[in-house]
C-alpha positions as CSV (number, residue, x, y, z in Angstrom):
1,M,46.0,-36.1,-7.0
2,T,46.8,-32.8,-7.4
3,I,45.5,-32.6,-11.0
4,K,43.1,-34.6,-10.4
5,K,41.1,-32.4,-7.8
6,S,41.8,-29.3,-9.9
7,I,39.9,-31.4,-12.6
8,T,36.9,-32.0,-9.8
9,I,37.1,-28.8,-8.4
10,L,37.0,-26.6,-12.1
11,G,34.2,-29.2,-13.2
12,F,32.2,-28.5,-10.2
13,I,32.4,-24.7,-10.2
14,I,31.3,-24.5,-14.5
15,F,28.4,-27.1,-13.0
16,L,27.5,-24.0,-10.1
17,I,27.7,-21.4,-12.7
18,G,25.9,-23.7,-15.5
19,V,23.0,-24.0,-12.5
20,W,23.0,-20.4,-11.7
21,L,22.7,-18.9,-15.3
22,V,20.1,-21.4,-16.0
23,G,18.0,-20.3,-13.0
24,F,18.2,-17.1,-13.8
25,A,17.4,-17.7,-17.8
26,T,14.4,-15.8,-19.3
27,P,12.2,-18.7,-20.2
28,V,11.1,-17.9,-24.5
29,G,8.6,-16.4,-24.8
30,A,8.1,-14.4,-21.3
31,E,6.2,-11.5,-21.3
32,T,5.6,-8.4,-18.8
33,M,2.4,-6.8,-18.2
34,K,2.5,-3.4,-16.1
35,I,-0.8,-2.4,-14.3
36,R,-2.1,1.0,-12.5
37,L,-4.6,-0.3,-9.6
38,H,-7.2,2.1,-8.1
39,S,-8.8,0.0,-5.4
40,L,-11.9,0.6,-2.7
41,A,-12.4,-1.6,0.4
42,T,-15.8,-3.1,-0.3
43,K,-15.9,-5.2,3.1
44,V,-13.8,-5.1,6.1
45,E,-14.2,-7.6,9.5
46,R,-11.7,-7.1,12.0
47,V,-11.5,-9.4,15.0
48,F,-9.5,-7.8,18.3
49,I,-7.1,-10.6,19.6
50,G,-6.7,-8.9,23.1
51,D,-2.8,-10.2,23.2
52,V,-1.3,-6.4,22.8
53,E,-3.3,-3.4,21.9
54,G,-4.1,-2.9,18.4
55,H,-3.3,-6.8,17.2
56,T,-6.4,-7.8,14.9
57,L,-7.1,-10.4,12.3
58,G,-8.8,-9.5,9.2
59,L,-11.1,-9.9,6.1
60,T,-11.2,-7.5,3.5
61,V,-12.7,-7.6,0.2
62,R,-11.4,-4.7,-2.4
63,R,-12.1,-3.8,-5.8
64,G,-11.4,-1.6,-8.0
65,I,-10.0,-0.5,-11.6
66,L,-7.2,-1.5,-13.8
67,E,-5.2,0.5,-16.4
68,F,-2.9,-1.6,-18.3
69,E,0.1,-0.3,-19.9
70,N,-0.7,-1.1,-23.3
71,G,-4.0,0.9,-23.0
72,E,-6.4,-1.7,-22.1
73,N,-8.3,-1.6,-18.8
74,G,-9.9,-4.3,-16.8
75,T,-11.3,-4.9,-12.7
76,H,-10.1,-6.9,-10.1
77,I,-11.6,-8.1,-7.2
78,S,-9.0,-9.1,-4.3
79,V,-10.1,-11.1,-1.1
80,I,-7.5,-10.6,1.8
81,S,-6.8,-12.1,5.3
82,S,-4.6,-9.8,7.5
83,D,-2.6,-10.4,11.1
84,T,-1.7,-6.7,11.9
85,I,-0.7,-4.7,15.1
86,K,-2.2,-1.2,14.6
87,G,-2.2,-1.6,10.8
88,T,1.0,-2.8,10.2
89,G,2.0,-6.6,9.6
90,S,1.1,-9.1,7.0
91,V,-1.3,-10.0,4.4
92,L,-2.5,-13.2,2.1
93,S,-4.2,-12.5,-0.7
94,Y,-5.8,-14.0,-3.8
95,S,-6.7,-11.8,-6.6
96,T,-8.8,-11.7,-9.9
97,I,-8.1,-9.2,-13.0
98,T,-11.1,-9.8,-15.5
99,F,-10.5,-7.9,-18.8
100,A,-12.7,-6.4,-21.0
101,D,-13.4,-9.5,-23.0
102,G,-13.7,-11.6,-19.9
103,S,-10.4,-13.2,-19.7
104,T,-8.8,-13.9,-16.3
105,I,-5.9,-14.0,-14.6
106,I,-6.0,-15.3,-10.7
107,A,-3.0,-14.7,-8.5
108,K,-1.9,-15.7,-4.9
109,S,0.2,-13.3,-3.1
110,Q,1.6,-12.7,0.4
111,S,2.4,-8.6,1.7
112,T,3.6,-6.9,4.2
113,L,1.6,-3.5,5.3
114,G,3.7,-0.8,7.1
115,G,3.4,2.7,8.4
116,G,0.9,1.9,10.6
117,T,-0.4,4.4,13.5
118,A,-3.7,2.8,14.4
119,V,-5.8,-0.2,13.5
120,G,-7.0,-0.2,9.8
121,A,-4.5,2.8,9.2
122,H,-1.4,1.7,7.0
123,T,0.4,3.9,4.3
124,W,1.8,1.3,1.9
125,S,1.9,-2.7,1.1
126,E,4.7,-4.7,-1.1
127,G,4.1,-7.8,-2.1
128,T,5.1,-10.9,-4.3
129,G,2.7,-14.1,-5.3
130,E,2.6,-16.5,-8.2
131,I,-0.1,-16.8,-10.7
132,I,-2.6,-20.0,-10.3
133,K,-5.0,-19.5,-13.1
134,G,-6.1,-17.7,-16.1
135,T,-8.8,-18.2,-18.7
136,G,-9.7,-17.1,-21.8
137,R,-6.6,-16.0,-23.9
138,F,-4.7,-16.7,-20.3
139,E,-5.5,-20.1,-20.2
140,G,-2.6,-21.8,-19.1
141,I,-0.6,-19.0,-18.4
142,K,2.4,-19.1,-15.8
143,G,4.1,-16.4,-13.6
144,T,4.5,-14.0,-10.9
145,Q,3.3,-10.9,-10.0
146,T,4.8,-8.2,-7.6
147,T,2.6,-5.4,-6.2
148,R,3.5,-2.4,-4.6
149,M,0.3,-0.1,-3.1
150,K,0.0,3.2,-1.2
151,Y,-3.1,3.8,0.8
152,F,-4.6,6.8,1.7
153,P,-5.9,8.0,5.2
154,L,-9.2,6.7,6.1
155,E,-12.0,8.8,6.1
156,K,-14.8,9.2,8.4
157,G,-17.1,6.2,7.7
158,E,-14.4,4.4,5.7
159,D,-13.6,0.9,7.4
160,G,-10.8,0.3,5.0
161,P,-8.6,2.9,3.3
162,K,-8.8,3.5,-0.5
163,A,-5.3,3.1,-2.5
164,I,-3.6,3.1,-5.7
165,G,-0.6,0.6,-6.7
166,E,1.1,-1.1,-9.6
167,I,1.4,-4.7,-10.3
168,T,3.7,-6.3,-12.4
169,I,3.4,-10.0,-14.1
170,N,6.1,-11.7,-15.6
171,Y,4.6,-14.6,-17.3
172,T,4.3,-17.4,-20.3
173,L,1.8,-18.6,-21.7
174,P,1.5,-21.7,-23.8
175,S,2.2,-22.5,-27.3
176,K,-0.5,-22.9,-29.6
């Protein structure tokens, strides 16, 4: 009985290690894209909830310029829904990256806004997401992304802050 139990336990441990290693293996052909982002809020709508001071639900459209690590440039548009209290809270966004050749990558992300002290005044965000579609040379793309943003203080007349940030996309493309 003791030998059978030892063999069963050893087999189970080897199985768990194998599953763990496969879970962390990088797919063949996986690539990483690093992007520097410069962004402006072009539309901001907020609804005050009234349950606590500064609680808002918001819809923001951000547009901007992208600089890719490989020297390419592109643009982005993000449609963002937020639930914040005095500028701190959660965000759901859909972003489209457009390259100079017209190819696109579309991602869905969830982020956290932080450092807020007033409505619309946050200082940073961090989030993760998944690639949901690609067109052109990114047709069939699969992958994930991480985003880190820094927001500048609101200036007079601005509804939403300017931002700079970094996006990292880890992806694979189907073989041709």
